[in-house]
C-alpha positions as CSV (number, residue, x, y, z in Angstrom):
1,M,6.0,239.2,22.7
2,R,8.7,241.8,22.3
3,I,11.0,242.3,19.3
4,S,14.2,244.2,19.7
5,Y,16.9,245.0,17.1
6,D,20.4,246.2,17.5
7,P,21.5,247.7,14.2
8,K,25.1,248.2,15.3
9,Y,25.6,244.4,15.7
10,D,22.7,243.4,13.4
11,I,21.0,241.2,16.0
12,L,17.3,240.6,16.3
13,Y,15.8,239.2,19.5
14,I,12.2,238.0,19.9
15,K,11.2,237.6,23.5
16,L,8.3,235.2,23.9
17,G,8.2,234.7,27.6
18,K,10.0,235.2,30.9
19,A,12.5,232.9,32.6
20,K,15.0,233.4,35.4
21,K,17.4,230.9,33.8
22,V,17.5,229.9,30.1
23,S,19.4,227.3,28.1
24,C,20.5,228.1,24.6
25,I,20.0,225.8,21.7
26,E,21.8,226.6,18.5
27,V,19.5,225.7,15.6
28,D,21.6,227.3,12.9
29,E,24.9,229.1,12.7
30,D,23.2,232.4,13.4
31,I,20.0,231.4,15.2
32,T,19.7,230.4,18.8
33,F,16.6,229.4,20.8
34,D,16.4,230.2,24.5
35,V,14.3,227.7,26.5
36,D,13.3,227.8,30.1
37,Q,13.9,224.9,32.6
38,S,10.7,223.1,31.4
39,G,11.8,223.3,27.8
40,E,9.4,226.1,26.7
41,L,10.7,228.5,24.1
42,V,11.1,231.9,25.6
43,G,13.3,233.7,23.1
44,I,14.9,233.6,19.7
45,E,18.1,235.4,18.8
46,I,19.0,236.0,15.1
47,L,22.5,237.1,14.2
48,S,23.1,238.8,10.8
49,A,19.3,239.5,11.0
50,S,19.3,241.9,8.0
51,E,20.7,239.1,5.8
52,R,18.0,236.7,6.9
53,L,14.8,238.8,7.3
54,D,13.1,241.7,5.7
55,L,13.5,244.0,8.6
56,K,11.5,246.8,7.0
57,S,8.3,244.7,7.1
58,L,9.1,243.4,10.6
59,L,10.2,246.6,12.2
60,P,8.3,249.5,10.7
61,V,9.3,251.9,13.5
62,E,12.4,254.0,12.9
63,I,14.2,255.2,16.0
64,T,16.7,258.0,15.5
65,K,19.1,259.7,17.9
66,E,16.8,262.7,17.8
67,T,13.9,260.6,19.0
68,L,15.9,259.3,21.9
69,K,17.1,262.7,22.9
70,K,13.5,264.0,23.0
71,R,12.3,261.2,25.2
72,K,13.5,261.2,28.8
73,V,13.6,257.8,30.5
74,K,12.8,257.8,34.3
75,A,14.7,255.3,36.4
76,S,12.5,253.1,38.7
């Protein structure tokens, strides 16, 4: 499982599995489930995440611009 959050757009994505192709099922105005071809849940997208979740308890890691500058990412 991998959790990612985009603070600029206030979107949280929980990746539960891998799939080459997904179908999106809107379960609420701001919540979408991604399912694979066999109907297995592989991801959850939550819009306006800060209004729906306590992000401080879910995402205890703070990433700043300074942190990103210090870390160099190598391309594969």
